[in-house]
C-alpha positions as CSV (number, residue, x, y, z in Angstrom):
1,M,-18.9,9.2,-21.1
2,A,-15.5,7.7,-20.3
3,M,-14.4,4.9,-22.6
4,E,-12.0,2.5,-21.1
5,L,-11.3,-0.4,-23.5
6,L,-11.5,-1.2,-27.2
7,F,-12.4,-4.6,-28.5
8,A,-12.0,-4.9,-32.3
9,G,-13.2,-8.1,-33.9
10,L,-12.5,-9.9,-37.1
11,A,-14.8,-12.6,-38.4
12,V,-13.5,-15.8,-40.0
13,A,-14.9,-19.0,-41.5
14,D,-11.8,-21.2,-40.9
15,F,-11.4,-20.6,-37.2
16,P,-8.5,-23.1,-36.6
17,G,-6.6,-21.7,-39.5
18,A,-7.2,-18.1,-38.4
19,V,-6.0,-18.9,-34.8
20,E,-2.8,-20.2,-36.3
21,W,-2.3,-17.2,-38.6
22,Y,-3.0,-14.6,-35.9
23,G,-0.8,-16.5,-33.5
24,R,2.0,-15.9,-36.1
25,V,1.1,-12.2,-36.5
26,F,1.3,-11.6,-32.7
27,D,4.1,-14.2,-32.2
28,R,2.2,-15.9,-29.4
29,E,-1.0,-17.9,-28.6
30,A,-4.2,-16.0,-27.9
31,D,-4.3,-14.3,-24.5
32,V,-7.9,-15.3,-23.8
33,I,-9.9,-18.3,-25.1
34,V,-13.4,-17.0,-24.8
35,T,-15.2,-20.0,-26.4
36,D,-14.2,-22.7,-28.8
37,R,-15.1,-20.2,-31.6
38,E,-13.6,-17.0,-30.2
39,V,-10.2,-15.9,-29.0
40,M,-8.5,-12.6,-28.1
41,W,-5.1,-11.0,-28.2
42,R,-4.2,-8.0,-26.1
43,V,-2.4,-5.6,-28.6
44,A,-2.2,-2.5,-26.3
45,D,-2.9,-1.5,-22.7
46,A,-6.6,-0.9,-23.5
47,G,-6.9,-2.5,-26.9
48,W,-7.9,-6.1,-27.8
49,L,-8.3,-7.9,-31.1
50,Y,-10.7,-10.8,-31.1
51,V,-11.1,-13.4,-33.8
52,I,-14.5,-15.0,-34.0
53,E,-15.9,-17.8,-36.2
54,D,-18.7,-16.2,-38.2
55,E,-18.9,-17.4,-41.8
56,A,-21.5,-14.9,-42.8
57,R,-19.3,-11.9,-42.0
58,A,-15.9,-13.5,-42.7
59,G,-13.3,-11.6,-44.6
60,T,-14.8,-8.1,-44.5
61,G,-13.0,-6.7,-41.5
62,L,-10.5,-3.8,-41.3
63,V,-8.3,-3.1,-38.3
64,T,-5.4,-0.7,-37.8
65,I,-2.7,-1.2,-35.2
66,S,-0.2,1.6,-34.4
67,V,3.4,0.5,-33.9
68,S,6.4,2.6,-32.8
69,D,8.8,1.2,-35.6
70,L,7.0,0.1,-38.8
71,A,10.1,-1.1,-40.6
72,E,10.9,-3.4,-37.6
73,A,7.3,-4.6,-37.5
74,V,7.3,-5.5,-41.2
75,I,10.6,-7.4,-40.8
76,D,9.2,-9.3,-37.8
77,L,6.1,-10.2,-39.7
78,E,8.1,-11.4,-42.7
79,A,10.2,-13.6,-40.5
80,R,7.0,-15.3,-39.3
81,G,5.7,-15.8,-42.9
82,I,3.3,-12.8,-42.9
83,S,3.9,-10.6,-46.0
84,S,2.8,-7.0,-46.4
85,G,2.4,-5.1,-49.6
86,G,5.4,-3.0,-48.5
87,I,5.5,0.3,-46.6
88,E,3.8,3.3,-48.0
89,T,3.6,6.9,-46.9
90,V,0.2,8.2,-46.0
91,G,0.2,12.0,-46.6
92,D,1.6,13.8,-43.6
93,A,0.1,11.3,-41.2
94,G,2.8,8.7,-41.3
95,R,3.4,5.3,-42.9
96,K,1.6,2.0,-43.2
97,A,1.9,-1.6,-44.2
98,V,-1.1,-3.8,-44.8
99,V,-1.4,-7.5,-44.3
100,T,-4.4,-9.6,-45.3
101,D,-5.4,-12.7,-43.5
102,P,-6.4,-15.9,-45.4
103,E,-10.1,-14.8,-45.1
104,G,-9.6,-11.4,-46.7
105,N,-9.6,-9.3,-43.5
106,S,-7.2,-6.4,-43.7
107,I,-4.8,-5.4,-40.8
108,A,-2.9,-2.2,-41.3
109,F,0.1,-1.5,-39.2
110,I,0.8,2.2,-39.0
111,E,3.6,4.4,-37.7
112,V,2.2,7.9,-37.0
113,A,4.4,10.8,-37.9
114,V,5.5,12.9,-35.0
115,A,4.9,16.6,-35.6
């Protein structure tokens, strides 16, 4: 079985607020407006993050996005009003910084260590 694309979703209760917040995270408007309650951002060639209004599931998501320069990513996020808990080392795997959306969903940005 060949897998071609990844769609990772995060549920939110305050959809308009989430669209604004994720627009700041990605520094652009959503790439695709699926419906009036679902939007998507392309975050890699074959990877998409979608935000969907779903009050029952809101705030329980966890997504990880790999970046080439974590320090630069954290500085960029801070400039757009998105604070992380700082950069931490994760064993020998690399480093990460975590941001939490207003709903409680967790987005970890990681920089994988090159062996």
